[in-house]
MILOSE-150069 format. One record per residue (C-alpha): x, y, z; residue number from 0; residue in three letters. Coordinates in nm, 2 decimals. Layout:
BEGIN
@X->X; Y->Y; Z->Z; resi->NUM; resn->Ala
...
! end
This chain:
BEGIN
@X->-0.25; Y->0.91; Z->-3.72; resi->0; resn->Unk
@X->-0.31; Y->0.89; Z->-4.07; resi->1; resn->Unk
@X->-0.48; Y->1.13; Z->-4.35; resi->2; resn->Unk
@X->-0.70; Y->0.97; Z->-4.58; resi->3; resn->Unk
@X->-0.78; Y->1.18; Z->-4.89; resi->4; resn->Unk
@X->-0.69; Y->1.16; Z->-5.27; resi->5; resn->Unk
@X->-0.33; Y->1.06; Z->-5.32; resi->6; resn->Unk
@X->-0.10; Y->1.07; Z->-5.03; resi->7; resn->Unk
@X->-0.15; Y->0.96; Z->-4.68; resi->8; resn->Unk
@X->0.07; Y->1.01; Z->-4.40; resi->9; resn->Unk
@X->0.17; Y->0.87; Z->-4.02; resi->10; resn->Unk
@X->0.28; Y->1.16; Z->-3.79; resi->11; resn->Unk
@X->0.47; Y->1.06; Z->-3.45; resi->12; resn->Unk
@X->0.58; Y->1.26; Z->-3.16; resi->13; resn->Unk
@X->0.94; Y->1.11; Z->-3.00; resi->14; resn->Unk
@X->1.12; Y->1.28; Z->-2.71; resi->15; resn->Unk
@X->1.44; Y->1.29; Z->-2.70; resi->16; resn->Unk
@X->1.51; Y->1.12; Z->-2.34; resi->17; resn->Unk
@X->1.20; Y->0.88; Z->-2.40; resi->18; resn->Unk
@X->1.43; Y->0.59; Z->-2.29; resi->19; resn->Unk
@X->1.55; Y->0.77; Z->-2.00; resi->20; resn->Unk
@X->1.26; Y->1.00; Z->-1.86; resi->21; resn->Unk
@X->1.02; Y->0.92; Z->-1.57; resi->22; resn->Unk
@X->0.67; Y->0.83; Z->-1.62; resi->23; resn->Unk
@X->0.38; Y->0.92; Z->-1.37; resi->24; resn->Unk
@X->0.06; Y->0.75; Z->-1.31; resi->25; resn->Unk
@X->-0.24; Y->1.00; Z->-1.40; resi->26; resn->Unk
@X->-0.61; Y->0.98; Z->-1.41; resi->27; resn->Unk
@X->-0.79; Y->1.01; Z->-1.75; resi->28; resn->Unk
@X->-1.17; Y->1.14; Z->-1.81; resi->29; resn->Unk
@X->-1.32; Y->0.78; Z->-1.81; resi->30; resn->Unk
@X->-1.13; Y->0.74; Z->-1.40; resi->31; resn->Unk
@X->-0.89; Y->0.50; Z->-1.58; resi->32; resn->Unk
@X->-0.50; Y->0.55; Z->-1.44; resi->33; resn->Unk
@X->-0.25; Y->0.57; Z->-1.76; resi->34; resn->Unk
@X->0.14; Y->0.63; Z->-1.75; resi->35; resn->Unk
@X->0.25; Y->0.96; Z->-1.91; resi->36; resn->Unk
@X->0.60; Y->1.14; Z->-1.97; resi->37; resn->Unk
@X->0.70; Y->1.34; Z->-1.62; resi->38; resn->Unk
@X->0.82; Y->1.71; Z->-1.64; resi->39; resn->Unk
@X->0.88; Y->1.99; Z->-1.41; resi->40; resn->Unk
@X->0.88; Y->2.37; Z->-1.43; resi->41; resn->Unk
@X->1.16; Y->2.49; Z->-1.62; resi->42; resn->Unk
@X->1.24; Y->2.16; Z->-1.80; resi->43; resn->Unk
@X->1.33; Y->2.17; Z->-2.17; resi->44; resn->Unk
@X->1.12; Y->1.99; Z->-2.39; resi->45; resn->Unk
@X->1.28; Y->1.82; Z->-2.70; resi->46; resn->Unk
@X->1.21; Y->1.57; Z->-2.96; resi->47; resn->Unk
@X->1.17; Y->1.47; Z->-3.34; resi->48; resn->Unk
@X->0.80; Y->1.48; Z->-3.51; resi->49; resn->Unk
@X->0.86; Y->1.20; Z->-3.76; resi->50; resn->Unk
@X->0.61; Y->1.21; Z->-4.11; resi->51; resn->Unk
@X->0.60; Y->0.83; Z->-4.26; resi->52; resn->Unk
@X->0.46; Y->0.87; Z->-4.59; resi->53; resn->Unk
@X->0.25; Y->0.56; Z->-4.69; resi->54; resn->Unk
@X->0.27; Y->0.57; Z->-5.09; resi->55; resn->Unk
@X->0.67; Y->0.60; Z->-5.16; resi->56; resn->Unk
@X->0.60; Y->0.74; Z->-5.50; resi->57; resn->Unk
@X->0.34; Y->0.96; Z->-5.42; resi->58; resn->Unk
@X->0.37; Y->1.34; Z->-5.32; resi->59; resn->Unk
@X->0.23; Y->1.51; Z->-4.96; resi->60; resn->Unk
@X->0.15; Y->1.85; Z->-5.05; resi->61; resn->Unk
@X->0.09; Y->2.11; Z->-4.74; resi->62; resn->Unk
@X->0.08; Y->2.45; Z->-4.63; resi->63; resn->Unk
@X->0.32; Y->2.43; Z->-4.32; resi->64; resn->Unk
@X->0.40; Y->2.18; Z->-4.05; resi->65; resn->Unk
@X->0.46; Y->2.32; Z->-3.69; resi->66; resn->Unk
@X->0.44; Y->2.19; Z->-3.32; resi->67; resn->Unk
@X->0.32; Y->2.35; Z->-3.03; resi->68; resn->Unk
@X->0.36; Y->2.32; Z->-2.67; resi->69; resn->Unk
@X->0.02; Y->2.40; Z->-2.47; resi->70; resn->Unk
@X->-0.10; Y->2.44; Z->-2.13; resi->71; resn->Unk
@X->-0.46; Y->2.42; Z->-2.10; resi->72; resn->Unk
@X->-0.80; Y->2.45; Z->-1.86; resi->73; resn->Unk
@X->-1.08; Y->2.29; Z->-2.00; resi->74; resn->Unk
@X->-1.43; Y->2.28; Z->-1.81; resi->75; resn->Unk
@X->-1.63; Y->2.01; Z->-1.84; resi->76; resn->Unk
@X->-1.97; Y->2.23; Z->-1.88; resi->77; resn->Unk
@X->-1.77; Y->2.46; Z->-2.11; resi->78; resn->Unk
@X->-1.63; Y->2.23; Z->-2.36; resi->79; resn->Unk
@X->-1.61; Y->2.47; Z->-2.64; resi->80; resn->Unk
@X->-1.42; Y->2.73; Z->-2.41; resi->81; resn->Unk
@X->-1.06; Y->2.66; Z->-2.35; resi->82; resn->Unk
@X->-0.82; Y->2.84; Z->-2.18; resi->83; resn->Unk
@X->-0.47; Y->2.82; Z->-2.26; resi->84; resn->Unk
@X->-0.17; Y->2.96; Z->-2.01; resi->85; resn->Unk
@X->0.08; Y->2.85; Z->-2.20; resi->86; resn->Unk
@X->0.11; Y->2.83; Z->-2.60; resi->87; resn->Unk
@X->0.43; Y->2.80; Z->-2.74; resi->88; resn->Unk
@X->0.47; Y->2.74; Z->-3.11; resi->89; resn->Unk
@X->0.77; Y->2.58; Z->-3.37; resi->90; resn->Unk
@X->0.76; Y->2.60; Z->-3.75; resi->91; resn->Unk
@X->0.87; Y->2.27; Z->-3.89; resi->92; resn->Unk
@X->0.87; Y->2.36; Z->-4.26; resi->93; resn->Unk
@X->0.70; Y->2.63; Z->-4.48; resi->94; resn->Unk
@X->0.45; Y->2.53; Z->-4.72; resi->95; resn->Unk
@X->0.55; Y->2.28; Z->-4.98; resi->96; resn->Unk
@X->0.58; Y->1.90; Z->-5.08; resi->97; resn->Unk
@X->0.71; Y->1.60; Z->-4.88; resi->98; resn->Unk
@X->0.84; Y->1.34; Z->-5.14; resi->99; resn->Unk
@X->0.98; Y->1.06; Z->-4.90; resi->100; resn->Unk
@X->0.95; Y->0.99; Z->-4.50; resi->101; resn->Unk
@X->1.14; Y->1.25; Z->-4.25; resi->102; resn->Unk
@X->1.19; Y->1.38; Z->-3.94; resi->103; resn->Unk
@X->1.20; Y->1.74; Z->-3.79; resi->104; resn->Unk
@X->1.37; Y->1.83; Z->-3.47; resi->105; resn->Unk
@X->1.20; Y->2.05; Z->-3.24; resi->106; resn->Unk
@X->1.31; Y->2.20; Z->-2.87; resi->107; resn->Unk
@X->1.12; Y->2.41; Z->-2.62; resi->108; resn->Unk
@X->1.35; Y->2.55; Z->-2.36; resi->109; resn->Unk
@X->1.32; Y->2.59; Z->-2.01; resi->110; resn->Unk
@X->0.96; Y->2.57; Z->-2.05; resi->111; resn->Unk
@X->0.72; Y->2.78; Z->-1.76; resi->112; resn->Unk
@X->0.47; Y->2.52; Z->-1.66; resi->113; resn->Unk
@X->0.31; Y->2.72; Z->-1.34; resi->114; resn->Unk
@X->0.03; Y->2.46; Z->-1.23; resi->115; resn->Unk
@X->0.01; Y->2.08; Z->-1.18; resi->116; resn->Unk
@X->-0.16; Y->1.85; Z->-1.40; resi->117; resn->Unk
@X->-0.51; Y->1.76; Z->-1.28; resi->118; resn->Unk
@X->-0.87; Y->1.57; Z->-1.41; resi->119; resn->Unk
@X->-1.15; Y->1.65; Z->-1.17; resi->120; resn->Unk
@X->-1.51; Y->1.61; Z->-1.15; resi->121; resn->Unk
@X->-1.56; Y->1.93; Z->-1.35; resi->122; resn->Unk
@X->-1.25; Y->2.06; Z->-1.51; resi->123; resn->Unk
@X->-0.92; Y->1.93; Z->-1.66; resi->124; resn->Unk
@X->-0.58; Y->2.07; Z->-1.66; resi->125; resn->Unk
@X->-0.35; Y->1.92; Z->-1.91; resi->126; resn->Unk
@X->-0.01; Y->1.95; Z->-2.08; resi->127; resn->Unk
@X->0.00; Y->1.81; Z->-2.43; resi->128; resn->Unk
@X->0.23; Y->1.84; Z->-2.75; resi->129; resn->Unk
@X->0.07; Y->1.91; Z->-3.07; resi->130; resn->Unk
@X->0.18; Y->1.88; Z->-3.44; resi->131; resn->Unk
@X->0.00; Y->1.96; Z->-3.73; resi->132; resn->Unk
@X->0.04; Y->1.94; Z->-4.10; resi->133; resn->Unk
@X->-0.16; Y->2.22; Z->-4.26; resi->134; resn->Unk
@X->-0.38; Y->2.09; Z->-4.56; resi->135; resn->Unk
@X->-0.63; Y->2.29; Z->-4.81; resi->136; resn->Unk
@X->-0.91; Y->2.01; Z->-4.70; resi->137; resn->Unk
@X->-0.81; Y->1.86; Z->-4.39; resi->138; resn->Unk
@X->-0.51; Y->1.92; Z->-4.13; resi->139; resn->Unk
@X->-0.33; Y->1.65; Z->-4.00; resi->140; resn->Unk
@X->-0.31; Y->1.65; Z->-3.61; resi->141; resn->Unk
@X->-0.12; Y->1.42; Z->-3.35; resi->142; resn->Unk
@X->-0.09; Y->1.51; Z->-2.97; resi->143; resn->Unk
@X->0.08; Y->1.38; Z->-2.72; resi->144; resn->Unk
@X->0.02; Y->1.44; Z->-2.38; resi->145; resn->Unk
@X->0.28; Y->1.47; Z->-2.06; resi->146; resn->Unk
@X->0.22; Y->1.53; Z->-1.67; resi->147; resn->Unk
@X->0.36; Y->1.80; Z->-1.47; resi->148; resn->Unk
@X->0.42; Y->1.79; Z->-1.12; resi->149; resn->Unk
@X->0.53; Y->2.09; Z->-0.90; resi->150; resn->Unk
@X->0.78; Y->2.05; Z->-0.62; resi->151; resn->Unk
@X->0.67; Y->2.22; Z->-0.29; resi->152; resn->Unk
@X->0.87; Y->2.29; Z->0.03; resi->153; resn->Unk
@X->0.71; Y->2.20; Z->0.37; resi->154; resn->Unk
@X->0.51; Y->2.57; Z->0.51; resi->155; resn->Unk
@X->0.71; Y->2.78; Z->0.71; resi->156; resn->Unk
@X->0.36; Y->2.79; Z->1.00; resi->157; resn->Unk
@X->0.18; Y->2.51; Z->1.03; resi->158; resn->Unk
@X->-0.02; Y->2.57; Z->1.32; resi->159; resn->Unk
@X->-0.25; Y->2.31; Z->1.55; resi->160; resn->Unk
@X->-0.65; Y->2.34; Z->1.47; resi->161; resn->Unk
@X->-0.89; Y->2.39; Z->1.76; resi->162; resn->Unk
@X->-1.28; Y->2.44; Z->1.74; resi->163; resn->Unk
@X->-1.57; Y->2.42; Z->1.94; resi->164; resn->Unk
@X->-1.89; Y->2.31; Z->1.74; resi->165; resn->Unk
@X->-2.23; Y->2.20; Z->1.90; resi->166; resn->Unk
@X->-2.63; Y->2.28; Z->1.93; resi->167; resn->Unk
@X->-2.71; Y->2.50; Z->2.20; resi->168; resn->Unk
@X->-2.80; Y->2.32; Z->2.55; resi->169; resn->Unk
@X->-2.78; Y->1.99; Z->2.37; resi->170; resn->Unk
@X->-2.42; Y->1.91; Z->2.27; resi->171; resn->Unk
@X->-2.10; Y->2.07; Z->2.30; resi->172; resn->Unk
@X->-1.77; Y->1.94; Z->2.13; resi->173; resn->Unk
@X->-1.41; Y->2.07; Z->2.09; resi->174; resn->Unk
@X->-1.19; Y->1.90; Z->1.83; resi->175; resn->Unk
@X->-0.83; Y->1.96; Z->1.77; resi->176; resn->Unk
@X->-0.55; Y->1.83; Z->1.52; resi->177; resn->Unk
@X->-0.22; Y->1.83; Z->1.52; resi->178; resn->Unk
@X->-0.13; Y->2.05; Z->1.23; resi->179; resn->Unk
@X->-0.33; Y->2.24; Z->0.95; resi->180; resn->Unk
@X->-0.18; Y->2.10; Z->0.63; resi->181; resn->Unk
@X->-0.05; Y->1.74; Z->0.53; resi->182; resn->Unk
@X->0.13; Y->1.59; Z->0.29; resi->183; resn->Unk
@X->-0.03; Y->1.31; Z->0.10; resi->184; resn->Unk
@X->0.13; Y->1.04; Z->0.31; resi->185; resn->Unk
@X->0.08; Y->1.19; Z->0.65; resi->186; resn->Unk
@X->-0.12; Y->1.08; Z->0.91; resi->187; resn->Unk
@X->-0.40; Y->1.30; Z->1.10; resi->188; resn->Unk
@X->-0.37; Y->1.30; Z->1.45; resi->189; resn->Unk
@X->-0.63; Y->1.49; Z->1.68; resi->190; resn->Unk
@X->-0.89; Y->1.47; Z->1.96; resi->191; resn->Unk
@X->-1.23; Y->1.52; Z->2.05; resi->192; resn->Unk
@X->-1.39; Y->1.64; Z->2.35; resi->193; resn->Unk
@X->-1.73; Y->1.62; Z->2.46; resi->194; resn->Unk
@X->-1.78; Y->1.92; Z->2.67; resi->195; resn->Unk
@X->-2.19; Y->1.92; Z->2.71; resi->196; resn->Unk
@X->-2.40; Y->1.62; Z->2.59; resi->197; resn->Unk
@X->-2.78; Y->1.61; Z->2.62; resi->198; resn->Unk
@X->-2.91; Y->1.40; Z->2.35; resi->199; resn->Unk
@X->-2.84; Y->1.03; Z->2.26; resi->200; resn->Unk
@X->-2.57; Y->0.96; Z->2.05; resi->201; resn->Unk
@X->-2.50; Y->0.60; Z->1.89; resi->202; resn->Unk
@X->-2.17; Y->0.67; Z->1.72; resi->203; resn->Unk
@X->-1.95; Y->0.92; Z->1.56; resi->204; resn->Unk
@X->-1.70; Y->0.90; Z->1.27; resi->205; resn->Unk
@X->-1.51; Y->1.16; Z->1.04; resi->206; resn->Unk
@X->-1.51; Y->1.20; Z->0.71; resi->207; resn->Unk
@X->-1.23; Y->1.30; Z->0.42; resi->208; resn->Unk
@X->-1.36; Y->1.49; Z->0.18; resi->209; resn->Unk
@X->-1.21; Y->1.63; Z->-0.13; resi->210; resn->Unk
@X->-1.35; Y->1.96; Z->-0.25; resi->211; resn->Unk
@X->-1.28; Y->2.10; Z->-0.61; resi->212; resn->Unk
@X->-1.40; Y->2.48; Z->-0.67; resi->213; resn->Unk
@X->-1.40; Y->2.60; Z->-1.02; resi->214; resn->Unk
@X->-1.51; Y->2.95; Z->-1.16; resi->215; resn->Unk
@X->-1.50; Y->3.31; Z->-1.05; resi->216; resn->Unk
@X->-1.79; Y->3.54; Z->-0.94; resi->217; resn->Unk
@X->-2.12; Y->3.44; Z->-1.00; resi->218; resn->Unk
@X->-2.01; Y->3.13; Z->-1.20; resi->219; resn->Unk
@X->-1.85; Y->2.95; Z->-0.92; resi->220; resn->Unk
@X->-1.92; Y->2.54; Z->-0.90; resi->221; resn->Unk
@X->-1.82; Y->2.32; Z->-0.61; resi->222; resn->Unk
@X->-1.79; Y->1.93; Z->-0.63; resi->223; resn->Unk
@X->-1.78; Y->1.75; Z->-0.29; resi->224; resn->Unk
@X->-1.65; Y->1.41; Z->-0.29; resi->225; resn->Unk
@X->-1.64; Y->1.21; Z->0.04; resi->226; resn->Unk
@X->-1.36; Y->1.00; Z->-0.01; resi->227; resn->Unk
@X->-1.31; Y->0.80; Z->0.35; resi->228; resn->Unk
@X->-1.52; Y->0.75; Z->0.65; resi->229; resn->Unk
@X->-1.37; Y->0.69; Z->0.99; resi->230; resn->Unk
@X->-1.61; Y->0.57; Z->1.24; resi->231; resn->Unk
@X->-1.43; Y->0.68; Z->1.59; resi->232; resn->Unk
@X->-1.66; Y->0.61; Z->1.86; resi->233; resn->Unk
@X->-2.00; Y->0.33; Z->1.89; resi->234; resn->Unk
@X->-2.18; Y->0.45; Z->2.19; resi->235; resn->Unk
@X->-2.26; Y->0.72; Z->2.45; resi->236; resn->Unk
@X->-1.94; Y->0.95; Z->2.54; resi->237; resn->Unk
@X->-1.81; Y->1.02; Z->2.83; resi->238; resn->Unk
@X->-1.83; Y->1.39; Z->2.90; resi->239; resn->Unk
@X->-1.47; Y->1.56; Z->2.96; resi->240; resn->Unk
@X->-1.27; Y->1.27; Z->2.81; resi->241; resn->Unk
@X->-1.11; Y->1.31; Z->2.48; resi->242; resn->Unk
@X->-1.23; Y->1.05; Z->2.22; resi->243; resn->Unk
@X->-0.93; Y->0.93; Z->2.05; resi->244; resn->Unk
@X->-0.64; Y->1.03; Z->1.89; resi->245; resn->Unk
@X->-0.77; Y->0.97; Z->1.59; resi->246; resn->Unk
@X->-0.51; Y->0.87; Z->1.33; resi->247; resn->Unk
@X->-0.64; Y->0.82; Z->0.96; resi->248; resn->Unk
@X->-0.38; Y->0.73; Z->0.73; resi->249; resn->Unk
@X->-0.37; Y->0.96; Z->0.43; resi->250; resn->Unk
@X->-0.18; Y->0.73; Z->0.18; resi->251; resn->Unk
@X->-0.45; Y->0.47; Z->0.04; resi->252; resn->Unk
@X->-0.67; Y->0.78; Z->0.00; resi->253; resn->Unk
@X->-0.73; Y->0.88; Z->-0.37; resi->254; resn->Unk
@X->-0.62; Y->1.22; Z->-0.28; resi->255; resn->Unk
@X->-0.44; Y->1.58; Z->-0.49; resi->256; resn->Unk
@X->-0.21; Y->1.83; Z->-0.38; resi->257; resn->Unk
@X->-0.39; Y->2.18; Z->-0.31; resi->258; resn->Unk
@X->-0.36; Y->2.34; Z->-0.65; resi->259; resn->Unk
@X->-0.44; Y->2.71; Z->-0.70; resi->260; resn->Unk
@X->-0.46; Y->2.81; Z->-1.04; resi->261; resn->Unk
@X->-0.60; Y->3.02; Z->-1.34; resi->262; resn->Unk
@X->-0.99; Y->3.04; Z->-1.37; resi->263; resn->Unk
@X->-1.03; Y->3.03; Z->-1.00; resi->264; resn->Unk
@X->-0.89; Y->2.63; Z->-0.99; resi->265; resn->Unk
@X->-0.90; Y->2.54; Z->-0.65; resi->266; resn->Unk
@X->-0.88; Y->2.16; Z->-0.51; resi->267; resn->Unk
! end
């Protein structure tokens, strides 16, 4: 990033120490596109260099201090002016003074706590980023670099099946069951549906996979439902007492996201 003003201008770059070997992960941006970012996990150290390249070798750059921050932040799209920072670490790289030549500053944030997974949804964004700042009297020079954080999970100790009965009184009575209540992102949902009472005409039946995002707390709770897949499992009239199925929707092809529970009542 360049600062254009009277006198000197500077280009700021943030480079990770393990940039060549560190894995990258695709992550959705606000406009729906996917980009690759450096991948980190909870407890990993974040280290690198902040490089300053002066545009004019014979001119000096005066500043009020240079710092770098590691920030974990939640931004609600309907309240963009109010960001919640759940991680905020700062390293001072240089005291107020002047720079007469291009140089680099080392930084290291050791064993950084990253309690939540990166997420971009319909109403909220949870992001981690590095921000280098050169403080100046008129305008600060700021450079940001986003990273992606994934969390490691284990299989649940208890994963019982689901069995429920729904219907319309004296018209339709359906019982459905699924083999378990929690699924991983590459799983197959296996289940059956039984028609116990049918007194209305049914043309077809389908199953929807719905992704639900809940943000906010108390009275300020927002829900966003997104139907990401539909499966037609029956075409025509059902037979009483006989199972419809098994249904086996495959999840890998669906744009799902792991269930997250974080600050600000964020649940997906």
